[in-house]
N, C-alpha and C positions, 0 to 999 in steps of 0.2 A: 671721442676723438679730439675735441678741443683740449681736454685735460692732458692727454698724451703729448699733443703738440706744444702746449705750454711748458710741460716738464722738459721736453727735448731742447727747447730754446731758452731755458732758464739762464744759461751763461751769457746770452746775448741781451738780456733784459735787465733794466735797472733804472734808477732815478736820473742818471746822467744822459740818457738818450730817449728820444721820442719813440713811442710805439712799443707796446708790450703785450697787447691783447691778441688772441688767436685771429680775429678778423684782420688785424693789422698785418700779421705775418702771412696770412693767406693772400692778401692784396699784394704784399711784397713779393711773394713767390710768383704770382701771376704776372706782375709787372716785369720781374726778372726774366721769366720765360718768354714773354713777348719781346723783350729787348734782344734776347739771343735768337729768336725766330725772325726778327725784322730783316736782317740781311738777305734772307731767302726770297723776299718779296720786293726788294728795292734795287735800284740800279747801283753800279759800283761807285759812281761819283758821290751820290747821296750818302751811301754807307760809309765811304772813306771820310767824307766831310764830318759826319756825325761822330765817327771815331776820333777825329781830330778835336772836336769840341769836348769829348769826354776826357781827353788828355789833360785839359786844364783843371779838371776836378781835383786831381792829385795836388796841384798847387794851392787850390782853395782849401782843401782839407789840411794842408801843411800850416797855413795861417790860422785855420780854425782851432786846431788843438793847442797852438801856442797862445793866441790872443783870447779865444773864447773860453778855453778850459783851464789855462794856466796863468792867464793875465799878463803874458809877455807880448808887448806890441812891437812886432818886428817888421821892418821894411826890407829885410835882407833875403827873403825866401826866393826871390827871382834870381839872386846871385847863384844860389845852389842849383836852381833850375837850369840856368844858362851854362854854368861851369860843368854840370853833369852832361849836358848836350855836347859841349866841346870835348870833354874827356871821352865820351863814347865815339864821337867823330874821329878823334885822333887814333884811338885803338882799332876801331872797325876798319878804317882805311888802311892801316898797316898790317892787319891780321887777315888770314884767309876768311872768306865769307861764312864758312861753317862755324867760325868761332865768334860770330857777332853776339850771340847770347852771353858768352863769357865776357866779351867786351862790355856789354850792358851791365852785368853784375859787378864787374870791376869798377866801372864808372860810378855806380851807386855807392859802392863801399868807399871809394876814394872821397866822394862828396860827403859821406857821413863822417869820415875821419876829419875832413876839413871843418865840418860843422862842429865837431867835438872840440877842435882847436879854438875856433872862434867863440864857441859857447863857454869854454873854460876861461878865456880872457874876460868875457862879459860877466859871468856869474861869480867866478872866484876872484875876479879883479875888482869887484865891488861897484860895477857900473849900475847906477840907479835906473829905475823903470823909465823915467823921462828920457834919459840919455841913451837907452838901448835903441829906441827908434832912430835917433840921430846917428848913432854908431853904425847900426846895420845899414841905414841908407847910405852912409859914407862908403862902406865896404862895397855895396852894390854899384854905386856910381864909379868907384875906383876900378872895379873889375871891368865895367863897361869902357872906361877911358883907356885902360891899359890894352885891352883887346882891340880897341879901335885904332891903336897905334902900331898894329902888327902887319901893316901892308908891306909888300915886297917879298922877293924870293928868299931873303935871309930868314924870314919868320916861318920856318918850316920844321915840322917834327916828323922825320921819316918821309913818307909820301904825302903827309897831310899838311897843306898850306893853311895857315890861320886866316888869311884873307883880309885882315884889317876890318874897317867899317863895312866892307862888302860881305863879310862873313865867310864861313867855311862851307864849301860846296862839295858835292860828290860823296856825301855820307851814305853808305849803303843801308838798306832796310834790314831789320832784324830777320833772321831766318834760323831754322833748325834742320837737322838731317845731314846725311852724308851720302856720297855716291849718287845712285839713281833716285833716292828719296830725299827730296828737299822741299821744305815748306817755307816760302817767302811771305812775310807778313806785310802784305799790301792789300788795299781795298777791303774786301770782306774778311779775310783772315786777320788783318790788322784790327778791325772792329772787334772781332771775337777775342783777340788777345787783350785789348784795352778793357773790354767789358769784364773779362774774367779777372784781370788784375784788380779792377775797381771793386768788383764784388768781394774778392778776398780781403782787400784793404778795408772796405766798409764794415764787413762783419768782424774783422780783426779789431778794428777800432771800437766797435760796440763792446766786445769782450774786454778790451783794455780799459775803456772808460768806466765800465761798471764793475771793475775789479777794485781791489784795495788801492792799486796805483792810481786809478782814476779818481778815487776819493781824495788822494793826496794832491793830485793836480788841482782839483777844485778848491781844496783847503788852502793851497798855496795862492791861488787867485784871490780868494776871499780875505784871508788874513795870514800873510806869510810869517809875521812875528809870532802869532799864536801857534801856528803849526810848528815853528821852531821850538817854542817853549814846551810843546808836547814831546820833544825829543827827536823830531825828524829833521834831516839835513835838507833844508829848502834849496840850497844851491845844487845839490845832487839831483833833486827832483826836476829842477829847471833845466839842468844840463842834459839829462837823459831825454826829456821831452823835446829839447832843442835838437838833439841828434836825430830823434825819430822824425821830427818835422823836416829836417834836412833831407832825410831819406825819402820822404814822400815827395818833396819838391824834385829830388833827383830822378825819381821814377818818371815824373812828368817830363823832365828835361830830356831824358833818354828817348822816351816815346815820341816826343816832339821832333827831335833830330832824326829819328828813324823815319817818321812819316814825311817830314818835309825834305829829307835828304840835304838839310841845310841848317845852320845855326849862325846867328849874328849877334854882335854886342848889343843891338837894340832890344834883344830879349831881356836885358838887364837894365834898361834905361829907366828914367823917371816915370814915364807913363806905364811901363810894364810893372814897375814896383808898386804903383798906386792901385792898379786895377784889382789885384787880389784882395786888398783891403776893402774895396767897394763891394766886391762879390760877397765877402763874408759879412760885412755890416748890413747889406741889403737883405741877405737871406736870414741871418740870425746867427751871431757868432758862437752861441752856446748850443748849437745843434748841427751834428754832422749831416743829418738828412736835409735840413734847410740849406746848408752850404752846398751840398751836392746838387740840389735842384736849382738854386740861384746861380751857381757858377755856370752850369750848362745853358740855362735860359739866357743869362746876360751875355755870355759869349756868342750865342746865336744872334741875339739882337745886335750886338757889337758888329758882328760879321755882316748882317743885313744893312746896317747904317753905313758901314765902311764902303759898300758898293756905291752909295750916293755921295760920299765925301767924308774924309776923316774928321772934319770939324763937327759934323752932326753927331758922330759917336761920342766925341769929347763933351759936347754940350749935354747929351743925354745922361752921361754918367755924372756930370756935375750936378744936374737937377736931381738925379736919383739919390745921390749922396745927401744933398740938402734935404730932400723929402724924408729920407730915412732918419736923419738926425732929429728933425723937427716933429715928425708924425709917427714914426715907427722905430723908436729907440731899441726895441728888442729884435728888429728885423722884420721885413714884410712876411716872409714865409713862416717864421715863428709866430707872428701875430695871428696869421690865418690858422695855424695849428692850435693856438690857444683858444681862438673863437670856436673852432670845431669841438675841441675838448670841453669847453664850457657849455656849449649847446648839448653835447651828449650827456654831460654830467647833470645838466638841468632837467633833461628828460627822465633820468633815473631818479633824481631827487628834486621834485618841483619846488619844494620849500627852501632849498639851499641857495643863498645868495651867490651870484657869480664871483664875487670877490674872494670866496673861499677856495676857488680852483687855483691850484699852484701851477707854476710855469713849466709846462711841457714835459711830463713824464710818461703819460699814457696817451694813446690815441684811440 
C-alpha cells in the first residue's frame, strides 16, 4: 500500500519541500480531514475566526516563494493584498450579489496584472536586490497614503465609497448560486472555502516547487549569474514568480475583504508590511509547510495579545524576530523539522553523524 501511495504522490515530492514518505502523507491526509471536520463540532464564532486566521497564510506563502525560494526580498506583498481587497470591494458593491465570485476572480487577475507591471519595472529595469526591498516598501506606503487621502463623497466609484483612512465598508461576502439556491460564504462555509483554497494552493505549490521551474527558482536564489550563464533568463524567472506571489497575496486580500466586509489602508501600512516577513523568517523561509504553520500560529498569538493591548503584540514580534535571527537562522519550525529528521535518520543509521543530514527534504 505504501508503494502505491508513494507512486501516486510522486509529483508532490521532491527536494524543495519537506515530507515525502508515506507516513508523512498519511499524517497530512489525517490532519486535512480533521481540519474539514472541525467546523461540525465547533461554534460559528470560533470557526469563522479560524477561517480568518487561515486567510493570512496566503500572504505568508506569497512572501515565502519570493524570499525563501527565489531570493527576492519584497516588502510589497501587502500592497497587492490590500489593493485586491479594494478591487473586490468596488466590484462586489456595484455588481449583483450572485456575481461576487466573478468579482473575486477579476480582482485577483487585476492584481496579478499590476504585479506584472511592477515586476517588469523591478527586474527588467535593473533594480538590484538591496533596492528591491526599498522600492517595494515605497510602493506599499504610497498605496496606503493615497488611499488614506480618499475621504469625502467625491471619492466614490459607482456605489462604492473608498472611505479614506476609515476604509471601505459594506463589502458583501462571497456567494454562489442563483434564485432559490444561494450559498453565502460566512462562518462555517467561509472556513471550508478558505481551507479548500489553501489545500489546492499548498499542493499546487508542492508540484511547482519540485518541478523544473522550482529548480530554476532555487538556482536563481543561490547564484543568478551562474543560472544566466547556463542560458536561462533570470529576469523572466523572477518576473513570473513575482506575478504568482502577487496572485497569492491577492487571494488573501479578497478573502479578507469578504470575511471582514471591510478593507482599510492600514492593511498596507508599515506594521502590516513587516509582519509577513516575521512569519516567514520565524517559520523558515525555504519551507512552505513551515510558513503555513508559523503564519497561522503567530497570527493567533498576535490576536490573543491584541486583546491585552497592541503594544504587547509589537513587543512579542520584536523579540521573536531578534531570537530568530540570533538563535534560529533557518526558522524555528524548520529547525524542529531538521531535529526530527536527524533523529529519525540516526535511528536508521546509528553510526552516521548528524552533520550528514541535509536541510529538510524528507520527514
